[in-house]
C-alpha positions as a printed Julia matrix, in Angstrom:
413×3 Matrix{Float64}:
   0.0     0.0    0.0
   1.33    3.42  -0.95
   1.43    6.12   1.71
   3.21    9.39   2.44
   4.19    8.56   6.01
   5.54   12.0    6.87
   2.37   13.67   5.59
   0.36   11.18   7.67
   2.32   12.14  10.78
   1.85   15.84  10.04
  -1.9    15.21   9.99
  -1.71   13.38  13.32
   0.18   16.31  14.81
  -2.96   18.47  14.59
  -4.61   16.1   17.05
  -1.54   15.83  19.27
  -1.38   19.64  19.41
  -4.57   19.68  21.47
  -3.12   17.23  23.99
   0.15   19.17  24.31
  -1.67   22.47  24.76
  -4.05   20.97  27.33
  -1.37   19.32  29.44
   1.78   21.42  28.99
   0.31   24.8   28.07
   2.46   25.27  24.96
   1.29   27.32  21.99
  -0.64   25.37  19.36
   1.68   23.81  16.81
   4.39   22.83  19.29
   5.42   19.54  17.68
   5.64   21.05  14.2
   7.73   24.01  15.38
  10.06   21.62  17.18
  10.31   19.63  13.95
  11.15   22.8   12.01
  14.04   23.75  14.32
  15.32   20.18  14.47
  15.12   19.84  10.68
  17.26   22.95  10.19
  19.81   21.69  12.7
  19.77   18.24  11.12
  20.52   19.75   7.73
  23.41   21.65   9.27
  24.68   18.39  10.79
  24.72   16.81   7.33
  21.86   14.31   7.68
  20.73   12.75   4.4
  17.26   13.53   3.04
  16.02   10.11   4.16
  17.48   10.64   7.63
  15.87   14.08   7.77
  12.5    12.65   6.82
  12.61   10.01   9.56
  14.05   12.43  12.11
  11.33   14.96  11.36
   8.74   12.22  11.87
  10.24   11.45  15.28
  10.12   15.13  16.21
   6.46   15.34  15.22
   5.77   12.31  17.42
   8.07   13.11  20.33
   5.11   13.65  22.68
   3.04   10.75  21.34
   2.84    9.08  24.78
   1.24   12.1   26.47
  -2.14   10.61  25.57
  -1.17    7.42  27.39
   0.02    9.39  30.42
  -3.24   11.36  30.55
  -5.19    8.1   30.43
  -3.23    6.59  33.32
  -3.36    9.77  35.39
  -7.06   10.25  34.64
  -7.91    6.94  36.26
  -5.83    7.89  39.32
  -7.41   11.34  39.43
 -10.92    9.92  39.27
 -10.13    7.59  42.14
  -8.61   10.45  44.14
 -11.34   12.91  43.07
  -8.67   15.25  41.74
  -9.15   16.31  38.13
  -6.05   18.53  37.82
  -3.81   17.27  35.05
  -2.07   20.45  33.88
   1.73   20.32  34.02
   1.98   23.59  35.95
  -0.25   22.18  38.71
   1.76   18.98  39.14
   4.11   18.28  42.0
   7.79   17.77  41.22
   7.49   13.97  41.46
   4.5    14.08  39.09
   6.46   16.19  36.6
   9.43   13.84  36.79
   7.1    10.89  36.3
   5.54   12.52  33.24
   8.94   13.16  31.67
  10.18    9.64  32.28
   7.0     7.82  31.29
   6.38    9.71  28.07
  10.02    9.17  27.02
   9.98    5.43  27.72
   6.48    4.8   26.37
   7.0     7.14  23.43
  10.11    5.21  22.4
   8.21    1.94  22.67
   5.39    3.27  20.5
   7.66    4.76  17.84
   9.24    1.38  17.14
   6.04    0.45  15.31
   6.74    3.07  12.67
   8.53    1.83   9.51
  11.33    4.37   9.48
  14.13    3.46   7.07
  17.02    5.02   8.98
  18.36    4.72  12.52
  16.13    6.58  15.0
  16.75    4.28  17.96
  16.5     6.07  21.33
  15.82    9.47  19.74
  12.59    9.85  21.72
  13.77    7.85  24.72
  16.55   10.35  25.49
  15.01   13.63  24.33
  14.74   14.95  27.92
  18.37   14.28  28.83
  20.59   17.21  29.83
  24.21   17.36  28.76
  25.42   17.18  32.37
  23.37   14.08  33.18
  20.67   15.86  35.21
  17.82   14.93  32.86
  14.92   12.51  33.1
  16.96    9.3   32.82
  20.35   10.59  34.01
  22.2    10.26  30.68
  25.0    12.65  29.77
  25.57   14.12  26.29
  28.13   11.44  25.44
  25.55    8.75  26.27
  22.76   10.07  24.04
  22.41   10.14  20.22
  22.99   13.44  18.41
  19.39   13.37  17.15
  18.14   13.16  20.74
  20.31   16.1   21.72
  18.99   18.17  18.81
  15.39   17.27  19.65
  16.0    18.15  23.3
  17.27   21.63  22.43
  14.46   22.35  19.96
  11.79   21.06  22.36
  13.16   23.05  25.3
  13.32   26.28  23.33
   9.74   26.09  22.11
   8.38   25.24  25.56
  10.31   27.9   27.45
  10.56   30.75  24.92
   7.26   30.96  23.0
   9.0    30.86  19.62
   5.72   31.57  17.83
   5.81   35.19  19.06
   9.49   35.85  19.88
  10.8    39.34  18.99
  14.25   40.1   17.57
  15.6    41.33  20.9
  14.13   38.34  22.71
  15.74   36.04  20.14
  19.11   37.64  20.89
  18.6    37.01  24.59
  17.58   33.44  23.82
  20.77   32.84  21.83
  22.84   34.18  24.74
  21.0    31.85  27.13
  21.53   28.84  24.87
  25.25   29.61  24.78
  25.31   29.84  28.58
  23.71   26.39  28.8
  26.42   24.77  26.66
  27.69   21.76  28.57
  24.87   21.99  31.12
  21.45   21.65  29.52
  22.7    21.31  25.96
  25.75   19.66  24.45
  28.36   21.92  22.88
  27.85   20.47  19.39
  24.08   21.03  19.4
  24.53   24.61  20.61
  26.9    25.17  17.67
  24.41   23.58  15.25
  21.66   25.87  16.54
  23.91   28.93  16.22
  24.73   28.11  12.59
  21.32   26.86  11.46
  18.83   29.26  13.04
  18.8    33.04  12.78
  16.02   35.54  13.4
  15.14   35.86   9.71
  14.47   32.12   9.64
  12.43   32.3   12.82
  10.45   35.26  11.42
   9.62   33.23   8.31
   8.36   30.44  10.57
   6.22   32.95  12.49
   4.72   34.44   9.31
   3.67   31.17   7.75
   2.41   27.94   9.21
   4.97   25.43  10.41
   3.4    22.94   8.02
   4.11   25.16   5.01
   7.65   25.64   6.31
   8.16   21.88   6.65
   6.77   21.12   3.19
   9.13   23.66   1.66
  12.21   22.5    3.56
  11.51   18.76   3.18
   9.5    17.6    0.15
   7.05   14.78   0.8
   7.61   11.31  -0.62
   5.06    8.56  -1.25
   6.48    5.11  -0.5
   5.23    1.57  -0.84
   4.78   -0.13   2.52
   4.3    -3.82   3.16
   1.13   -5.22   4.67
   2.87   -5.69   8.03
   4.21   -2.12   7.97
   0.72   -0.76   7.33
  -0.6    -2.89  10.19
   2.13   -1.5   12.45
   1.24    2.07  11.48
  -2.4     1.27  12.21
  -1.42   -0.21  15.57
   0.44    2.99  16.43
  -2.65    5.09  15.69
  -4.95    2.64  17.49
  -2.83    2.87  20.63
  -2.91    6.67  20.65
  -6.65    6.97  19.98
  -7.77    4.25  22.39
  -5.52    5.52  25.18
  -7.38    8.84  25.02
 -10.17    7.32  27.08
  -9.82    4.34  29.43
 -13.58    3.93  29.09
 -13.35    3.12  25.37
 -10.04    1.27  25.22
  -9.89   -1.3   22.43
 -12.74    0.36  20.48
 -10.62    1.35  17.48
  -8.92   -2.04  17.45
 -12.3    -3.78  17.53
 -13.63   -1.66  14.67
 -10.48   -2.24  12.6
 -10.57   -6.01  13.1
 -14.28   -6.24  12.3
 -13.83   -3.97   9.29
 -11.27   -6.39   7.88
 -13.48   -9.38   8.71
 -16.44   -7.87   6.85
 -14.19   -6.8    3.97
 -13.16  -10.43   3.56
 -16.79  -11.55   3.91
 -17.74   -9.31   0.99
 -14.69  -10.28  -1.07
 -13.11   -6.84  -1.21
  -9.72   -8.22  -2.2
  -6.45   -8.14  -0.24
  -5.43   -4.54  -0.99
  -8.87   -3.08  -0.4
  -9.36   -5.14   2.78
  -6.09   -3.72   4.14
  -7.19   -0.17   3.31
 -10.54   -0.84   4.99
  -8.75   -2.15   8.09
  -6.65    1.03   8.08
  -9.81    3.16   7.86
 -11.25    1.31  10.85
  -8.09    1.98  12.83
  -8.31    5.71  12.08
 -12.06    6.25  12.28
 -12.03    7.82  15.75
  -8.81    9.83  15.53
 -10.94   12.95  15.93
 -11.66   11.92  19.54
  -8.19   13.22  20.42
  -9.64   16.74  20.27
 -12.64   15.96  22.49
 -12.46   16.7   26.2
 -12.14   13.66  28.47
 -14.91   15.12  30.64
 -17.25   14.37  27.76
 -15.7    11.07  26.68
 -15.8     9.76  30.24
 -19.31   10.9   31.17
 -21.33    7.78  32.05
 -24.72    9.5   31.92
 -26.63   11.24  29.14
 -24.81   14.13  27.51
 -26.27   17.63  27.55
 -27.1    19.24  24.21
 -23.84   21.2   24.34
 -21.82   18.12  25.27
 -23.4    16.09  22.49
 -22.49   18.81  20.01
 -18.91   18.67  21.25
 -18.91   14.88  20.98
 -20.22   15.04  17.42
 -17.26   17.23  16.53
 -15.0    14.18  16.69
 -16.33   12.89  13.38
 -15.76   16.26  11.71
 -12.3    16.37  13.27
 -11.54   12.91  11.87
 -12.42   14.2    8.4
 -10.37   17.36   8.91
  -7.32   15.43  10.11
  -7.36   12.65   7.54
  -8.22   14.85   4.55
  -4.8    16.45   4.91
  -3.16   13.17   3.87
  -2.72   12.95   0.13
  -3.59    9.81  -1.78
  -6.15    8.18   0.57
  -9.51    9.82  -0.31
 -11.32    6.48  -0.05
  -9.96    5.84   3.46
 -10.91    9.37   4.53
 -14.56    8.86   3.54
 -14.81    5.34   4.96
 -13.37    6.5    8.29
 -15.0     9.9    8.75
 -18.59    9.09   7.8
 -19.19    6.36  10.38
 -21.88    8.39  12.19
 -23.92    9.23   9.1
 -27.4     7.72   8.78
 -29.3     6.64   5.66
 -32.19    8.98   6.54
 -29.86   12.0    6.58
 -30.1    12.46  10.34
 -26.54   11.44  11.14
 -23.52   13.66  11.7
 -21.4    15.62  11.02
 -22.5    16.18   7.4
 -26.07   14.89   7.37
 -25.45   12.69   4.33
 -28.27   10.54   2.97
 -28.33    7.0    1.61
 -27.67    8.12  -1.97
 -24.61   10.05  -0.81
 -23.1     7.2    1.2
 -21.13    4.4   -0.44
 -21.64    0.79   0.57
 -18.29    0.89   2.4
 -19.36    3.94   4.42
 -22.69    2.33   5.32
 -20.82   -0.8    6.37
 -18.37    1.13   8.57
 -21.31    2.81  10.35
 -22.79   -0.62  11.15
 -19.43   -1.97  12.33
 -18.96    1.01  14.67
 -22.43    0.51  16.16
 -21.87   -3.23  16.59
 -18.52   -2.68  18.32
 -19.89    0.02  20.63
 -22.84   -2.11  21.71
 -20.88   -5.31  22.31
 -17.85   -3.88  24.13
 -17.77   -3.66  27.9
 -17.23   -0.28  29.53
 -16.98    0.71  33.2
 -20.55    1.94  33.21
 -22.12   -0.92  31.19
 -21.67   -4.55  30.24
 -21.25   -5.46  26.61
 -24.41   -6.7   24.94
 -24.67  -10.15  23.43
 -24.48  -10.66  19.68
 -28.2   -11.46  19.58
 -29.25   -8.36  21.53
 -26.94   -6.16  19.45
 -28.32   -7.46  16.16
 -31.87   -6.97  17.49
 -31.13   -3.31  18.22
 -29.52   -2.86  14.82
 -32.51   -4.44  13.06
 -34.74   -1.86  14.75
 -32.38    0.89  13.55
 -32.62   -0.5   10.03
 -36.42   -0.49  10.22
 -36.29    3.18  11.19
 -34.25    3.9    8.06
 -31.02    4.66   9.91
 -28.72    1.87   8.75
 -28.57   -0.75   5.99
 -30.73   -3.77   6.82
 -28.94   -6.08   4.4
 -25.63   -5.3    6.09
 -27.18   -6.03   9.48
 -28.36   -9.41   8.18
 -24.88  -10.17   6.83
 -23.2    -9.09  10.07
 -25.54  -11.42  11.95
 -24.12  -14.28   9.89
 -20.49  -13.12   9.86
 -20.15  -12.11  13.51
 -22.02  -14.99  15.1
 -19.83  -16.74  17.64
 -16.87  -14.36  17.63
C-alpha cells in the first residue's frame, strides 16, 4: 500500500497539538515548530534527506505518549477525586514521572513506525541534559545526536514561545543557549543551533504555518509499505486513539478487526481489505480533540456536550483529509456516524450520498460500541446487538442487508 508517512504524521500532529496544549500549556503547533528547528539543525549536521524525513517524523511524534500518560493519570485522578492534570499544577514527582514515562512509552510506540534510517532512542533520550541531570540521568556522550537536537528544539519552544518571539528576545535566547552549553545542551548542538537558526528564519516560521515551512524544507515522498508495515502504522494510531479514554479502550482495534473481517466476507480483495482495516483503525482519531470530561461521562450528555462529541467525526475528516492519496480511506473513516435517513452527523449525508463501504463502517462502529464492555455498562450479546440494529434499520437509519450479513459473519466471535 502506498502512503506518504511524513504527511500522515503531520496530519496526526494536529490532534496531538490539542493534547500538548491541554497538558503542557504550549502554543498550538508545538510539535511542528520543534520539527522545524530540528530539521534545520539536522541539515546543518549533514543528515541525508532520508534521515531528515525520519528524524522529522520522530520530532512530530516526540510527545506521542502524552495521551497514554493522561489516560493513566485520569484513572488515578478519578479515584482520588482530583481532576487537575495540567503540568503547571503537578508536584515535582509528578512532573518527573511525566517526563520519564512519556520518554519510555514514546520510544516503545515509535518502534512500530517503519522508518528506514536509525532513530533508535531518539525519543527515549530527548529529555536528557548534557550534564546528566535529565529525566533518565544520561550525559551528552551517552545520548544520540538526534536526541540532543530534539531536546534543544523542544526546550526552546516550551520555554521561549517561539511563535511570538521578537528580535531582541531572540538575541537574549541565543545568549541563554550559549550559557547552557555543557549543562542543559551539548556543545555540538549549541553550535548547530547557532549556525542553522537566525532571526530571519524564525520570522519566516512565524509568518507562515509550520506545516508550510516543513513542506518547503523537506518535500514529501510517497512510499510503498508492506502489509505488516501498514498494520504496524495502524497499531500505532490505534494505541494513541484508544488511550485517550480508558472507558473506550480497544474500540478502534475492535472496529479495525471487524472492518477487515467484513471486507473479507464481501470479497473486497487483499489490498482493499487492508485499506478498509486502516480506515477502521483511524475512524475515531478525531476523539483526540474531544475533552475527556465528555468522553468519560457515564450519563446522558447535555445538548452542548453532544455537540462537542459530534465534533470528533468532523475532526476525523479534517485530520485525515490532509493526507494525500487516501480519499477512499478518509470517507470510509470519517462518515461512520452518518445515517441513511440523513439524520446522522457531522455532514447529514443521505443513503444516496453514502457508499456501501461507508454504510458498512457505520454498522461496524455501532456493533462494536454495543458489544464492548465499559466501566458503566456490560457489553451486549451478539443477539441483543443485532436486534437493536434491526430496529435501527427499520427506522431507516442503517442498511438492513448489512445487518443481516453481520448477523451471519459475527455470530460466535
